[in-house]
BAFI-3210 file (N, C-alpha, C; in Angstrom, 3 decimals, decimal comma, padded with zeros to 6 digits):
// residues 120
n [1|2|3|4|5|6|7|8|9|10|11|12|13|14|15|16|17|18|19|20|21|22|23|24|25|26|27|28|29|30|31|32|33|34|35|36|37|38|39|40|41|42|43|44|45|46|47|48|49|50|51|52|53|54|55|56|57|58|59|60|61|62|63|64|65|66|67|68|69|70|71|72|73|74|75|76|77|78|79|80|81|82|83|84|85|86|87|88|89|90|91|92|93|94|95|96|97|98|99|100|101|102|103|104|105|106|107|108|109|110|111|112|113|114|115|116|117|118|119|120]
n.u [112,470|108,983|106,542|103,511|100,232|098,218|095,001|093,228|091,065|089,036|088,666|087,790|085,455|084,028|083,719|082,071|079,811|078,938|078,362|076,292|074,397|073,915|072,789|070,495|069,097|068,491|066,953|064,950|061,747|058,420|057,728|059,680|061,271|059,259|058,457|060,870|061,324|059,162|059,771|062,219|062,447|062,775|060,725|059,008|056,865|053,764|052,478|049,894|049,838|051,886|050,728|048,633|050,085|051,692|050,599|048,374|049,541|049,101|048,239|049,498|051,610|053,012|053,834|055,566|057,527|058,523|059,652|061,718|063,230|063,957|065,481|067,617|068,778|067,891|065,619|064,261|062,469|060,241|058,678|056,156|055,266|052,301|048,738|046,456|049,561|051,763|053,467|056,271|057,973|061,126|063,549|066,869|070,223|071,930|070,053|069,335|071,403|070,570|069,232|070,371|070,274|067,548|066,614|067,839|066,619|063,997|064,302|065,073|062,763|060,883|062,005|061,828|059,014|058,329|059,724|058,440|055,791|056,083|057,002|055,073]
n.v [145,836|145,496|144,720|146,370|145,686|147,669|148,792|150,411|153,295|153,149|150,421|149,653|151,164|150,019|147,399|147,923|148,942|146,708|145,009|146,444|146,383|143,602|143,201|144,821|143,514|141,066|141,904|143,412|144,847|145,222|143,733|142,101|143,194|143,585|140,960|139,797|141,507|140,798|138,155|138,398|138,462|135,943|134,125|131,190|131,060|130,119|129,782|131,004|132,580|134,386|135,566|136,967|138,721|140,295|142,965|143,537|141,974|139,441|135,917|134,543|136,254|136,330|133,671|133,549|135,458|134,303|131,994|133,153|134,345|132,066|130,734|132,460|132,051|133,395|132,870|129,993|127,014|124,745|121,693|120,296|117,159|116,723|116,340|118,160|118,865|121,056|124,099|125,825|128,913|130,454|132,858|132,748|132,301|133,854|135,552|136,953|138,720|140,950|142,514|144,968|146,651|146,726|147,880|150,426|151,391|151,541|153,503|155,657|155,911|156,700|159,146|160,490|160,608|162,232|164,573|165,241|165,648|167,739|169,722|170,306]
n.w [073,705|074,181|071,739|071,198|070,521|068,559|068,322|065,955|066,039|064,154|063,720|066,268|066,402|064,282|065,258|067,462|066,130|064,673|066,834|068,097|066,050|065,937|068,522|068,323|066,292|067,528|069,703|068,630|067,798|069,091|071,340|072,641|074,764|076,626|077,178|078,132|080,288|081,879|082,522|083,784|086,534|087,455|087,686|086,609|083,941|082,535|079,181|078,867|081,142|080,586|078,361|079,537|081,160|079,446|078,250|075,633|073,627|071,139|070,940|068,805|068,106|070,556|070,707|068,465|069,214|071,574|070,495|068,974|071,053|072,485|070,551|070,455|072,877|075,166|076,537|078,076|077,362|078,762|078,562|080,335|081,823|081,577|081,207|079,464|077,668|079,334|079,038|080,168|080,541|081,006|081,991|080,777|082,111|080,573|079,438|081,709|081,899|080,620|082,417|083,626|081,391|080,742|083,098|082,896|080,548|081,451|083,464|081,852|080,285|082,238|083,031|080,597|080,171|082,352|081,630|079,183|080,014|081,807|080,216|078,338]
ca.u [111,216|107,830|105,623|102,149|099,240|097,396|093,767|092,869|089,709|088,044|088,370|086,975|084,143|083,373|083,341|080,907|078,660|078,470|077,774|075,007|073,508|073,526|071,881|069,222|068,389|067,992|065,984|064,051|060,319|057,662|057,356|060,741|061,622|058,139|058,515|062,065|061,071|058,213|060,426|063,533|062,434|063,096|059,569|058,623|055,488|053,145|052,139|048,706|050,211|052,617|049,757|047,920|051,029|052,199|049,375|048,199|050,112|048,249|048,828|050,376|052,821|053,742|054,458|056,683|058,573|059,130|060,521|062,926|064,008|064,528|066,517|068,759|069,259|067,502|064,494|064,200|061,114|060,175|057,384|055,890|054,580|050,924|047,700|047,270|050,939|051,931|054,773|056,722|059,078|061,960|064,706|068,129|071,269|072,380|068,963|069,392|072,414|069,877|068,579|070,792|069,815|066,111|066,476|068,203|065,567|062,847|064,632|065,031|061,359|060,256|062,530|061,273|057,608|058,336|060,164|057,402|054,591|056,369|057,339|054,033]
ca.v [146,494|144,716|145,320|146,476|145,717|148,870|148,696|151,789|153,659|152,723|149,010|149,650|151,696|149,004|146,310|148,409|149,048|145,337|144,515|147,128|145,818|142,261|143,349|145,381|142,460|140,071|142,497|144,313|144,599|145,870|142,864|141,317|143,759|143,328|139,542|139,619|142,239|140,013|136,926|138,676|138,297|134,562|133,231|130,402|131,388|129,370|130,597|131,825|133,580|135,415|136,258|137,916|139,703|141,188|143,645|143,913|141,021|138,322|134,591|134,207|137,079|135,859|132,412|133,870|136,146|133,315|131,144|133,938|134,491|130,751|130,481|133,312|131,629|134,353|132,252|128,534|126,449|123,417|121,033|119,453|115,905|116,818|116,180|118,387|119,302|122,415|124,648|126,932|129,715|131,046|133,591|132,020|133,097|134,865|136,523|137,790|139,761|142,127|143,247|146,372|147,394|146,934|148,865|151,748|151,799|151,932|154,797|156,658|156,095|157,485|160,515|161,069|160,956|163,406|165,700|165,601|166,166|169,014|170,704|170,452]
ca.w [073,978|073,752|070,775|071,712|069,441|068,598|067,554|065,635|066,446|063,166|064,002|067,483|066,024|063,448|066,161|068,227|065,227|064,416|068,085|068,277|065,020|066,405|069,666|067,856|065,550|068,478|070,627|067,924|067,865|070,153|072,456|073,280|076,059|077,534|077,573|078,965|081,530|082,673|082,991|084,370|087,992|087,777|087,746|085,444|083,599|081,452|078,019|079,119|082,150|079,852|077,506|080,398|081,709|078,404|077,838|074,238|072,675|070,756|071,144|067,683|068,231|071,732|070,316|067,568|069,968|072,472|069,665|068,680|072,285|072,784|069,549|070,796|074,205|076,195|077,242|077,928|077,273|079,364|078,393|081,502|081,521|082,056|080,178|078,262|077,913|079,835|078,681|081,016|080,007|082,051|081,488|080,943|082,784|079,619|079,357|082,916|081,707|080,086|083,512|083,743|080,206|080,914|084,176|082,369|079,612|082,279|084,072|080,797|079,940|083,310|082,913|079,375|080,436|083,246|080,826|078,214|080,701|082,466|079,174|077,317]
c.u [110,083|107,039|104,223|101,211|098,361|096,169|093,341|091,397|088,666|087,692|087,480|085,563|083,369|082,907|082,105|079,661|078,080|077,792|076,408|073,987|073,002|072,509|070,515|068,419|067,763|066,854|064,951|062,591|059,712|057,592|058,509|061,133|060,508|058,208|059,699|061,863|060,111|058,884|061,688|063,588|062,570|061,929|059,459|057,164|055,014|052,729|050,966|048,973|050,975|051,671|048,976|048,837|051,498|050,989|049,393|048,752|049,106|048,996|049,822|051,700|053,656|054,488|055,687|057,836|059,274|060,049|061,824|063,824|064,659|065,675|067,791|069,249|068,965|066,381|064,587|062,749|061,158|058,768|057,215|055,080|053,181|049,976|046,682|048,648|050,955|053,344|055,073|057,911|059,809|063,122|065,955|069,121|071,780|071,318|068,957|070,429|071,815|069,242|069,062|070,322|068,332|065,858|066,781|067,161|064,339|063,098|064,539|063,582|060,612|060,704|061,948|059,817|057,514|058,722|059,062|056,205|054,859|056,686|056,289|053,014]
c.v [145,640|145,472|145,301|146,553|146,940|148,636|150,112|152,028|153,232|151,251|148,891|150,111|150,661|147,830|146,695|148,472|147,669|144,768|145,148|146,590|144,438|142,351|143,846|144,340|141,455|140,633|143,397|143,904|145,194|145,045|142,218|141,862|143,550|141,893|139,310|140,306|141,510|138,789|137,182|138,459|136,840|133,609|132,422|130,731|130,517|130,333|131,527|132,885|134,734|136,237|137,297|139,041|140,732|141,830|144,007|142,942|139,919|137,005|134,233|134,976|136,635|134,574|132,656|134,496|135,192|132,371|131,862|134,043|133,166|130,434|131,280|133,112|132,631|133,818|130,744|128,083|125,040|122,873|120,067|118,242|115,920|116,569|117,280|118,918|120,764|122,866|125,832|127,613|130,374|131,769|132,744|132,903|134,192|135,945|137,467|138,908|141,026|142,983|144,697|147,231|147,707|147,964|150,278|152,262|152,263|153,291|155,916|156,955|156,931|158,940|161,216|161,487|162,192|164,665|166,190|166,231|167,486|170,110|170,820|171,481]
c.w [073,408|072,707|071,368|070,526|069,620|067,716|067,245|065,923|065,421|063,333|065,231|067,176|065,215|064,305|066,961|067,355|064,940|065,658|068,336|067,284|065,447|067,532|069,214|067,064|066,503|069,322|069,953|068,078|069,116|071,439|073,213|074,650|077,077|078,070|078,511|080,310|082,454|083,279|083,822|085,883|088,418|087,854|086,465|085,177|082,451|080,357|078,312|080,191|081,491|078,978|078,302|080,884|080,682|077,727|076,359|073,216|072,369|070,915|070,043|067,778|069,426|071,394|069,445|068,351|070,933|071,705|069,343|069,910|072,695|071,827|069,866|072,234|075,319|077,073|077,031|078,024|077,835|079,173|079,555|081,091|082,144|080,889|080,378|078,638|078,348|079,499|079,594|080,351|081,162|081,382|081,716|081,705|081,849|079,438|080,541|082,783|081,097|081,184|083,633|082,567|080,338|082,010|083,679|081,377|080,390|082,922|083,039|080,405|080,968|083,221|081,684|079,564|081,317|082,477|079,884|078,904|081,408|081,449|078,091|077,683]
res [x|x|x|x|x|x|x|x|x|x|x|x|x|x|x|x|x|x|x|x|x|x|x|x|x|x|x|x|x|x|x|x|x|x|x|x|x|x|x|x|x|x|x|x|x|x|x|x|x|x|x|x|x|x|x|x|x|x|x|x|x|x|x|x|x|x|x|x|x|x|x|x|x|x|x|x|x|x|x|x|x|x|x|x|x|x|x|x|x|x|x|x|x|x|x|x|x|x|x|x|x|x|x|x|x|x|x|x|x|x|x|x|x|x|x|x|x|x|x|x]
***
């Protein structure tokens, strides 16, 4: 008879907790989902275009968040050979894997707004 490896539920739970913690650390903050959501449609956007698209973010914060997203392989940065230098940002293939999550968050947000406004 073959031996079957059994993973107990506490190990599974611990693995999930660590994975959720990792995801929350990478995606935490007010702006990362806005930036990813803006880039997720596949367009390459320049820094100033992103600054205009992500309503309310400042240049310093956008720069910091883009660095974090690039470091975590969710966004790629390309410096074009122009004078002055132009920088374009694009979602990576791995970053695109967040599309279903962003879609579900948007659906939940719409449902929540509808719930709050109909129950107030």
